[in-house]
LUMVOZA-866482 format. One record per atom (N, C-alpha, C): y, x, z. Coordinates in steps of 0.05 Angstrom, whole numbers, padded with zeros to 5 digits, always signed. Atoms other than C-alpha are relative to their C-alpha. Layout:
! residues N
YXZ...
This chain:
! residues 367
+00016-00005-00024+00326+02498-03531-00029-00005-00008+00028+00003+00008+00251+02509-03539-00015-00018+00020+00016+00020-00016+00195+02465-03509-00005+00010+00029+00004-00009-00028+00178+02508-03446+00025-00004+00016-00024+00003-00016+00250+02506-03425+00005-00029+00007-00004+00029-00007+00250+02429-03428-00021-00009+00021+00022+00009-00017+00183+02421-03390+00003+00011+00029-00001-00012-00027+00195+02469-03332+00017-00015+00020-00016+00015-00020+00253+02431-03299-00013-00026+00008+00014+00025-00007+00213+02366-03302-00023+00004+00019+00023-00007-00018+00152+02398-03270+00011+00006+00028-00011-00007-00027+00196+02424-03214+00008-00025+00015-00008+00025-00014+00225+02355-03201-00025-00016+00009+00024+00015-00007+00155+02323-03201-00013+00012+00025+00012-00013-00024+00129+02375-03150+00016-00006+00025-00016+00006-00023+00188+02362-03105-00005-00029+00010+00005+00029-00007+00175+02286-03108-00027-00003+00014+00026+00002-00013+00101+02295-03091+00001+00012+00028-00002-00011-00027+00119+02339-03032+00013-00019+00019-00014+00019-00017+00166+02287-03006-00018-00023+00008+00019+00023-00005+00113+02231-03013-00021+00009+00020+00020-00010-00019+00062+02275-02977+00010+00001+00028-00013-00002-00027+00110+02287-02919+00003-00028+00012-00004+00027-00010+00124+02212-02915-00027-00012+00009+00026+00010-00008+00050+02195-02914-00010+00012+00026+00008-00013-00025+00037+02245-02859+00015-00011+00024-00015+00012-00022+00092+02216-02817-00010-00028+00006+00009+00028-00005+00066+02144-02827-00028-00001+00012+00027+00000-00011-00006+02164-02807+00000+00006+00030+00000-00006-00029+00014+02188-02738+00000-00024+00017+00002+00024-00017+00029+02119-02709-00027-00014-00003+00026+00012+00004-00037+02092-02739-00021+00014+00018+00019-00015-00016-00076+02147-02705+00004-00007+00029-00006+00007-00028-00041+02131-02639-00011-00027+00007+00009+00028-00005-00058+02056-02646-00031+00000+00002+00029-00001-00001-00132+02071-02660-00009+00012+00026+00008-00012-00026-00135+02115-02599+00003-00020+00023-00005+00020-00021-00106+02058-02557-00023-00021+00000+00022+00021+00001-00160+02008-02583-00025+00011+00011+00026-00011-00008-00218+02056-02570-00001+00007+00030+00000-00007-00028-00197+02070-02498-00014-00021+00016+00015+00018-00017-00241+02038-02442+00019-00019+00015-00018+00019-00015-00212+01973-02410+00001+00007+00029-00004-00006-00029-00185+01978-02340-00019-00018+00016+00018+00015-00017-00234+01955-02285+00015-00022+00014-00013+00022-00014-00219+01886-02255+00003+00006+00029-00003-00006-00029-00193+01886-02185-00023-00011+00016+00022+00008-00017-00247+01880-02130+00007-00025+00015-00004+00025-00015-00256+01811-02097+00002+00007+00030-00003-00003-00029-00233+01806-02025-00025-00010+00013+00024+00009-00015-00291+01798-01975+00003-00030+00007+00000+00029-00006-00309+01724-01965-00008-00004+00029+00006+00006-00029-00308+01698-01893-00022-00020+00001+00023+00019-00002-00375+01665-01877-00010-00001+00029+00014+00002-00026-00416+01642-01817-00030+00003-00006+00028-00005+00003-00488+01664-01808-00015-00009+00025+00017+00006-00023-00546+01643-01764-00027+00015-00005+00026-00014+00004-00612+01679-01751-00022-00020-00009+00022+00016+00009-00675+01654-01785-00020-00004+00023+00019+00006-00021-00722+01619-01736-00028-00002-00013+00028+00003+00008-00798+01621-01741-00013-00021+00018+00009+00023-00016-00829+01555-01718-00029-00007-00007+00027+00011+00004-00900+01530-01708-00001-00030+00003+00000+00029-00003-00878+01458-01697-00006-00013-00026+00005+00017+00024-00907+01409-01746+00022-00021-00003-00021+00020+00005-00858+01362-01778-00010-00027+00009+00010+00026-00010-00863+01295-01742-00002-00020-00023+00003+00022+00018-00886+01233-01779+00016-00023+00011-00018+00021-00008-00831+01180-01774-00006-00025-00016+00006+00026+00014-00853+01108-01790+00008-00023+00019-00005+00024-00015-00838+01038-01767-00026-00015+00004+00024+00015-00007-00889+00993-01734+00006-00026+00015-00002+00025-00015-00902+00929-01696-00011+00003+00028+00009-00002-00028-00907+00925-01620-00019-00024+00006+00019+00021-00007-00965+00885-01591-00014+00007+00026+00018-00005-00022-01007+00877-01529-00028+00006-00011+00026-00009+00010-01075+00908-01535-00020-00023-00002+00018+00022+00000-01113+00845-01517+00015-00026-00008-00012+00024+00011-01087+00790-01562-00021-00016-00015+00021+00016+00012-01129+00731-01587+00012-00027-00009-00006+00027+00008-01123+00666-01625-00021-00018+00012+00019+00018-00014-01155+00612-01582-00003-00026-00016+00005+00024+00016-01188+00552-01617-00024-00015+00011+00022+00016-00008-01239+00497-01608-00025+00007-00017+00025-00005+00014-01312+00507-01627-00006-00021-00021+00004+00022+00018-01317+00439-01659+00026-00014-00007-00024+00015+00008-01267+00394-01694+00003-00025+00016-00005+00025-00014-01235+00333-01664+00030-00004+00004-00028+00005-00007-01171+00301-01640+00008+00014+00025-00010-00014-00024-01130+00342-01591+00009-00020+00020-00008+00018-00022-01123+00306-01525+00025+00011+00015-00022-00012-00016-01078+00354-01485+00003+00029-00007-00007-00028+00000-01044+00421-01490+00019+00004+00023-00014-00001-00025-01020+00440-01421+00019+00024+00003-00018-00024-00002-00980+00504-01436+00018+00001-00024-00019-00004+00022-00922+00525-01479+00005+00030-00003-00005-00028+00006-00896+00590-01509+00012+00014+00025-00011-00016-00022-00884+00644-01456-00012-00006+00027+00011+00006-00027-00923+00611-01399-00020+00021+00009+00020-00017-00012-00961+00655-01352-00024-00017+00008+00025+00015-00006-01034+00634-01342-00018+00018+00016+00020-00015-00015-01091+00654-01297-00028-00003-00013+00026+00000+00012-01163+00669-01316-00014-00027+00006+00015+00025-00001-01205+00606-01329+00018-00025+00003-00017+00023-00001-01144+00561-01327-00003-00017-00025+00003+00017+00023-01151+00500-01372+00026-00001-00016-00024-00001+00017-01103+00505-01431+00002-00024-00019-00001+00022+00019-01122+00450-01480-00028-00013-00001+00025+00015+00002-01176+00397-01490+00000-00018-00024+00004+00020+00020-01204+00353-01545-00006-00027+00013+00011+00025-00009-01218+00279-01538-00030+00001+00000+00028-00007-00004-01288+00281-01511-00019-00024-00005+00017+00024+00004-01314+00211-01529-00024+00006-00018+00021-00005+00019-01353+00233-01590-00018+00022+00010+00016-00023-00009-01376+00299-01560-00018-00008+00023+00017+00009-00023-01400+00266-01495-00022-00018-00010+00021+00017+00011-01438+00215-01536-00022+00016-00013+00020-00018+00012-01473+00271-01574-00017+00013+00022+00016-00012-00022-01493+00303-01508-00019-00021+00012+00017+00021-00011-01519+00237-01481-00024-00006-00019+00022+00004+00019-01559+00226-01545-00020+00022+00001+00018-00022-00001-01589+00295-01540-00017-00001+00026+00015+00002-00025-01609+00284-01467-00022-00022-00001+00020+00022+00003-01643+00218-01484-00023+00009-00017+00021-00010+00017-01681+00252-01539-00018+00019+00015+00016-00018-00016-01705+00305-01491-00019-00015+00018+00017+00016-00018-01730+00254-01441-00022-00014-00015+00021+00014+00016-01767+00215-01495-00022+00019-00009+00020-00019+00010-01801+00276-01525-00017+00012+00022+00016-00009-00023-01822+00300-01457-00021-00020+00008+00019+00021-00007-01855+00233-01442-00022-00001-00021+00020+00001+00022-01889+00234-01510-00019+00024+00003+00017-00023-00003-01915+00304-01497-00020-00004+00023+00018+00005-00022-01944+00283-01430-00022-00020-00008+00019+00021+00008-01977+00221-01460-00021+00011-00019+00018-00011+00019-02007+00259-01518-00019+00020+00013+00017-00019-00014-02033+00313-01471-00023-00015+00014+00022+00016-00014-02071+00259-01431-00020-00010-00020+00019+00009+00021-02100+00230-01495-00017+00022-00011+00016-00022+00009-02121+00298-01517-00021+00008+00020+00020-00006-00021-02156+00309-01451-00024-00020-00002+00021+00020+00003-02195+00244-01464-00013+00000-00027+00011-00003+00027-02212+00267-01534+00008-00023-00018-00010+00021+00017-02171+00211-01564+00020+00011-00020-00019-00013+00018-02115+00254-01593-00010+00027-00008+00009-00027+00010-02126+00316-01634+00019+00022+00011-00017-00023-00008-02100+00385-01618+00026+00001-00016-00024+00000+00017-02052+00378-01676+00021-00020+00011-00018+00020-00011-02023+00314-01645+00015+00012+00025-00012-00012-00024-02011+00352-01579+00020+00021-00007-00019-00021+00009-01978+00411-01614+00025-00012-00012-00023+00013+00012-01932+00365-01653+00018-00012+00022-00015+00012-00021-01911+00329-01590+00016+00021+00016-00014-00022-00015-01895+00394-01554+00022+00012-00017-00022-00011+00018-01855+00420-01615+00024-00019+00000-00022+00019+00000-01814+00356-01616+00016+00002+00026-00015-00003-00026-01797+00366-01542+00017+00025+00000-00015-00025+00002-01776+00437-01555+00025-00003-00018-00023+00005+00018-01731+00415-01613+00021-00016+00013-00019+00017-00014-01699+00362-01571+00015+00016+00021-00014-00017-00021-01684+00412-01515+00020+00019-00013-00018-00018+00015-01653+00460-01566+00025-00016-00009-00023+00017+00009-01609+00403-01593+00018-00006+00024-00016+00005-00024-01587+00387-01522+00017+00024+00008-00015-00024-00007-01567+00459-01509+00024+00004-00019-00022-00003+00020-01525+00460-01574+00022-00021+00006-00020+00021-00007-01491+00394-01554+00016+00008+00025-00014-00008-00024-01475+00420-01485+00018+00024-00005-00017-00023+00007-01448+00485-01515+00025-00010-00014-00023+00011+00014-01402+00446-01561+00018-00015+00020-00016+00013-00020-01380+00404-01501+00015+00020+00017-00013-00020-00016-01364+00467-01462+00024+00012-00015-00021-00012+00016-01321+00494-01519+00018-00020-00013-00020+00020+00008-01284+00429-01531+00024+00002+00019-00022-00005-00018-01239+00455-01475+00007+00030-00002-00009-00028+00002-01197+00519-01483+00009+00009+00028-00008-00011-00026-01192+00561-01420+00010+00029-00005-00011-00027+00003-01155+00627-01409-00022+00020+00005+00021-00020-00004-01202+00686-01419+00007+00021+00021-00009-00020-00021-01161+00729-01371+00029-00008+00008-00028+00004-00007-01094+00731-01336+00018+00011-00021-00018-00010+00022-01039+00736-01387+00022-00020-00005-00023+00016+00008-00986+00699-01426-00006-00013-00027+00002+00015+00025-00983+00647-01481+00022+00010-00018-00019-00010+00020-00950+00678-01542+00012-00022-00017-00008+00022+00017-00947+00617-01587-00018-00024+00003+00015+00026+00001-00967+00544-01586+00000-00009-00029+00003+00004+00029-00994+00528-01655-00008-00029-00007+00008+00028+00006-01013+00454-01649+00012-00018+00022-00011+00020-00018-00993+00390-01613-00022-00022+00005+00019+00022-00005-01032+00332-01581-00001-00021-00022+00005+00021+00020-01062+00278-01626-00003+00011-00028+00006-00011+00026-01069+00327-01684-00030+00003-00003+00029-00004+00006-01137+00332-01717-00004+00030-00004+00005-00029+00001-01162+00403-01705-00027+00005-00014+00025-00009+00013-01213+00433-01752-00014+00021+00016+00014-00021-00015-01267+00478-01723+00012+00027-00006-00011-00027+00003-01238+00547-01711+00029+00002-00006-00028-00002+00006-01166+00528-01725+00015+00011+00025-00015-00011-00023-01119+00570-01680+00018-00022+00013-00016+00020-00015-01088+00527-01626+00021+00015+00017-00018-00016-00017-01057+00580-01579-00003+00029-00006+00001-00029+00002-01039+00654-01587+00003+00010+00028+00001-00009-00028-01057+00689-01522+00000+00031+00001+00000-00029-00004-01044+00760-01496-00006+00005+00029+00008-00008-00027-01078+00790-01435+00018+00022+00011-00017-00020-00012-01039+00832-01386-00014+00027+00006+00015-00024-00010-01094+00882-01368-00003+00021-00022+00006-00019+00021-01101+00915-01436+00022+00020-00006-00022-00018+00006-01032+00947-01439+00013-00006-00027-00015+00004+00025-00986+00955-01499-00007+00021-00021+00004-00019+00022-00993+00988-01567+00018-00006-00023-00015+00004+00025-00957+00996-01633-00018+00007-00023+00016-00004+00024-00991+00989-01700+00019+00009-00022-00017-00012+00021-00962+01033-01756-00018+00006-00024+00014-00008+00025-00981+01047-01828+00009+00028-00008-00007-00028+00006-00983+01122-01844-00010+00006-00029+00007-00007+00028-00982+01148-01916-00023+00021-00001+00023-00017+00003-01041+01187-01942+00006+00030+00004-00005-00029-00005-01008+01257-01943+00005+00006+00029-00005-00006-00028-00989+01250-01870-00024-00006+00018+00022+00008-00018-01052+01218-01842-00019+00023+00004+00018-00023-00002-01092+01282-01855+00009+00020+00021-00010-00019-00020-01047+01319-01806-00003-00011+00029+00001+00012-00026-01060+01271-01748-00028+00001+00012+00025+00001-00014-01114+01272-01695+00002-00019+00024+00000+00017-00024-01135+01226-01639+00011+00015+00024-00011-00013-00023-01096+01242-01576+00027+00014-00005-00026-00012+00006-01034+01269-01612+00022-00015+00014-00023+00012-00014-00968+01257-01577+00017-00016-00019-00017+00017+00016-00922+01202-01602+00022-00011+00018-00022+00013-00013-00857+01167-01584+00006-00026-00014-00007+00026+00011-00837+01095-01592+00027-00008+00011-00027+00009-00009-00765+01070-01590+00007-00026-00014-00008+00026+00010-00733+01003-01601+00030-00003+00003-00029+00004+00001-00661+00990-01622+00016+00022+00014-00015-00023-00010-00638+01060-01604-00004+00006+00029+00005-00006-00028-00666+01058-01533-00014+00026+00004+00013-00025-00006-00697+01116-01497-00029-00001-00010+00027+00000+00010-00763+01137-01529-00021-00004+00022+00022+00005-00019-00827+01113-01494-00023+00017-00008+00022-00018+00007-00885+01162-01490-00025-00016-00009+00024+00013+00011-00949+01144-01528-00019+00021-00010+00020-00018+00012-01012+01175-01556-00014-00015-00023+00015+00012+00022-01052+01164-01620-00027-00008+00011+00024+00010-00012-01108+01119-01596-00022-00007-00020+00019+00009+00020-01141+01096-01661+00010+00006-00027-00007-00004+00028-01141+01116-01734-00021-00014-00017+00018+00015+00017-01171+01070-01786-00015+00018-00019+00016-00016+00018-01225+01096-01832+00004-00007-00029-00005+00008+00028-01198+01063-01895+00030-00006-00003-00028+00006+00005-01131+01051-01928+00003-00030-00006-00006+00027+00008-01098+00984-01937+00003-00001-00030-00001+00000+00029-01109+00965-02010+00027-00008-00011-00026+00009+00010-01040+00933-02016+00021+00022+00004-00021-00019-00005-00997+00988-01984-00009+00029-00003+00011-00027+00002-01043+01049-01991+00008+00017+00024-00005-00015-00025-01029+01067-01919-00024-00004+00019+00021+00002-00020-01076+01078-01860+00012-00010+00026-00010+00011-00025-01067+01037-01797-00007+00018+00023+00003-00016-00023-01056+01077-01734+00010-00015+00024-00008+00013-00025-01054+01049-01663+00011+00021+00019-00012-00018-00019-01007+01083-01614+00000-00015+00027+00002+00013-00026-01021+01067-01541+00023+00011+00018-00021-00008-00018-00961+01068-01494-00012+00009+00026+00011-00012-00025-00974+01112-01434+00019-00003+00023-00019+00004-00021-00912+01097-01394+00005-00029+00006-00007+00028-00007-00881+01035-01363+00016-00012-00022-00014+00015+00022-00858+00984-01414+00024-00014+00013-00024+00014-00011-00786+00961-01401-00001-00030-00004-00001+00029+00002-00773+00888-01389+00015-00008-00025-00013+00010+00023-00753+00848-01449-00014+00005-00026+00015-00004+00025-00802+00875-01501-00019-00023-00004+00017+00023+00008-00842+00823-01539-00019+00009-00021+00019-00005+00022-00903+00824-01583+00013-00007-00027-00011+00005+00027-00883+00830-01656+00027+00014-00004-00025-00015+00004-00820+00872-01644-00005+00023-00020+00001-00023+00018-00806+00923-01699+00011+00025+00015-00007-00024-00015-00804+00993-01668+00000+00024-00019+00000-00026+00014-00789+01063-01693-00019+00019+00015+00019-00018-00012-00843+01114-01680+00002+00028-00012+00002-00028+00010-00850+01190-01686-00026+00011+00011+00026-00011-00007-00919+01221-01687+00001+00030-00004-00002-00029+00001-00927+01295-01672-00027+00013-00005+00026-00013+00006-00985+01330-01707-00003+00026+00015+00005-00026-00014-01017+01394-01678+00017+00022-00013-00016-00022+00011-00979+01460-01687-00013+00012-00025+00009-00013+00025-00984+01498-01753+00007+00029+00001-00006-00029+00002-00978+01571-01774+00031+00003-00001-00029-00005-00001-00908+01600-01761+00011+00004-00028-00014-00004+00025-00860+01595-01820+00030-00002+00005-00029+00000-00005-00785+01605-01829+00012-00028+00000-00015+00025-00001-00737+01549-01812+00030+00008+00000-00028-00005+00003-00664+01549-01833+00016-00026+00000-00017+00024+00002-00606+01500-01829+00002-00010-00029-00003+00010+00027-00597+01454-01889+00024+00012-00013-00024-00011+00011-00528+01484-01898-00005+00027-00013+00006-00027+00012-00561+01551-01917-00011-00003-00028+00012+00004+00026-00594+01521-01979+00021-00005-00021-00018+00005+00022-00557+01524-02045-00017-00003-00026+00012+00003+00026-00575+01503-02116-00029-00009+00002+00027+00011-00002-00635+01461-02098-00010-00013-00026+00013+00011+00023-00683+01442-02154-00028-00008+00008+00026+00008-00010-00741+01400-02129-00005+00014+00026+00006-00015-00024-00774+01444-02077+00010+00029+00000-00011-00027+00002-00739+01507-02101+00030+00000+00008-00027-00003-00008-00673+01531-02072+00006+00030+00004-00008-00028-00005-00635+01595-02055+00014+00002+00027-00015-00006-00024-00609+01626-01991+00012+00028-00003-00013-00026+00001-00562+01685-01981-00005+00013+00027+00007-00015-00024-00587+01737-01931+00020+00022+00004-00019-00021-00006-00538+01783-01897-00013+00027-00001+00011-00027+00002-00550+01856-01914+00001+00014+00027+00002-00014-00026-00566+01906-01860+00027+00011+00009-00027-00011-00008-00495+01935-01862+00019-00022+00009-00017+00022-00009-00467+01866-01849+00025-00005-00017-00024+00002+00017-00417+01872-01907-00005-00012-00027+00006+00013+00026-00453+01839-01965-00025-00018+00004+00023+00018-00002-00506+01787-01980-00018+00004-00025+00019-00001+00022-00568+01784-02023-00012-00028-00004+00011+00026+00006-00594+01722-02058-00031+00001+00000+00029+00003-00001-00666+01700-02043-00008-00028-00009+00010+00026+00007-00702+01644-02079-00023-00007+00018+00019+00009-00019-00745+01603-02032-00012-00026-00009+00013+00026+00004-00794+01545-02034+00001-00016+00026-00003+00016-00024-00780+01489-01985-00026-00016+00004+00024+00015-00007-00842+01461-01950+00008-00029+00006-00009+00026-00007-00806+01401-01919+00026+00001+00015-00025+00002-00014-00742+01378-01886-00003-00019+00023+00000+00016-00024-00735+01350-01816+00027+00000+00013-00027+00001-00011-00667+01327-01794+00019+00019-00014-00019-00019+00012-00619+01385-01805-00013+00027-00005+00013-00026+00005-00672+01439-01813-00019-00002-00024+00019-00002+00022-00712+01461-01873-00021+00021+00006+00022-00018-00004-00780+01493-01866-00009+00012-00026+00005-00015+00025-00796+01546-01918-00028+00010-00002+00025-00013+00005-00860+01570-01950+00004+00030-00006-00005-00027+00008-00827+01634-01973+00007+00017+00025-00007-00017-00023-00826+01691-01921+00027+00012-00004-00026-00014+00000-00759+01722-01903-00001+00024+00018+00002-00025-00016-00745+01791-01873+00003-00006+00030-00002+00003-00029-00754+01797-01798+00028+00006+00009-00027-00004-00011-00688+01791-01761+00021-00008-00020-00020+00007+00020-00653+01763-01823+00019-00021+00011-00021+00020-00005-00589+01723-01818+00008-00012-00027-00006+00014+00025-00573+01671-01871+00028-00012+00003-00027+00011+00001-00504+01647-01892-00002-00030+00001-00002+00029-00001-00486+01575-01874+00027-00009-00011-00027+00007+00009-00412+01561-01878+00010+00020-00021-00009-00018+00022-00386+01589-01944-00022+00008-00018+00023-00009+00017-00456+01597-01974+00003-00010-00029-00003+00011+00027-00437+01553-02034+00018+00016-00018-00019-00017+00016-00384+01604-02056-00010+00028-00005+00009-00028+00001-00428+01666-02053-00014+00005-00027+00016-00010+00022-00461+01707-02108-00014+00025+00010+00016-00022-00008-00512+01762-02105+00017+00026+00002-00015-00025-00004-00481+01826-02076+00029-00004+00009-00028+00006-00007-00416+01792-02056+00007+00013+00027-00009-00011-00025-00376+01828-02002+00008-00023+00018-00005+00022-00020-00370+01785-01939+00009+00013+00026-00007-00008-00028-00343+01788-01869-00006-00024+00017+00008+00021-00018-00369+01748-01811+00024-00013+00013-00022+00014-00012-00323+01694-01783+00003+00008+00029-00002-00008-00028-00341+01719-01713+00016+00026+00003-00015-00025-00001-00309+01786-01731+00029-00003-00005-00028+00005+00006-00243+01755-01750+00016-00001+00026-00016+00001-00024-00186+01763-01700+00008-00028+00007
């Protein structure tokens, strides 16, 4: 057998084997193509969220200024610390804490022995200097005394009379009398004590001046207040008493950095109140420009003065997120600096679960 006869059968078998391998490869590529098509296909859309049930309220526009709430001390308008003009031993104190007194009633006295002696000494000096002045005047008329001698004698008489007036003044103020009808707040000394000049002996309050409350207001709030502004004073949860801003100090307290404000009570003061009681006060500044006010429940994700609210869309089926700046908070309301659409309604109940564009349904629409 020659060479071509040996090669031809082998070539035929090789061609058949290659055809079989090609057919097998074609069959194996079909599942791969199908898998690739599956991977490249777009994912199925997630199911839509069911509408969230919420409650909404309309946005209010308010011109009310936020009240200033501070604590203060109640007092009568006419209160004074009564003391002796000069020092000495206390002889009597005729009143005690809480006593009612009448104008010019004697309240306390010093032992007057020393003071009366000083008055007597001053009177004697006056009498002597007057006699000397008369005698020197006669001698001057006879040209025995000089004009200078006469002037010295008259000056000595005037000095003695001035000393007598001072002694009599001290004698008058060695007795404490009531400056007006009122009440003794505190008794600060006892008989036989040695009282220094000006030492408080009795704390007195007059009835005619009325009542007031003194409060300390912080610097950011004091600029919003004016004389005559309305105020309220309450004590231990009782009914508020009407008052007005009667006085505003012109400087701050260096220790507390607050400004003292006096509130004058304009109504009848209930029985039982005492000077020095701690009271709660609310001061109402003048109205301001209208700005939105929303419930605190409408605010979400607060950061300092920034927060967000969800406003109900016009179709009533979705909400839109609005970032807002909070001016201040009073009770359960927040006043905003950021304007909101007219007629807007904000979500309250359920607001913490909302997102921008979320489908909603009003709780009032539920069966």
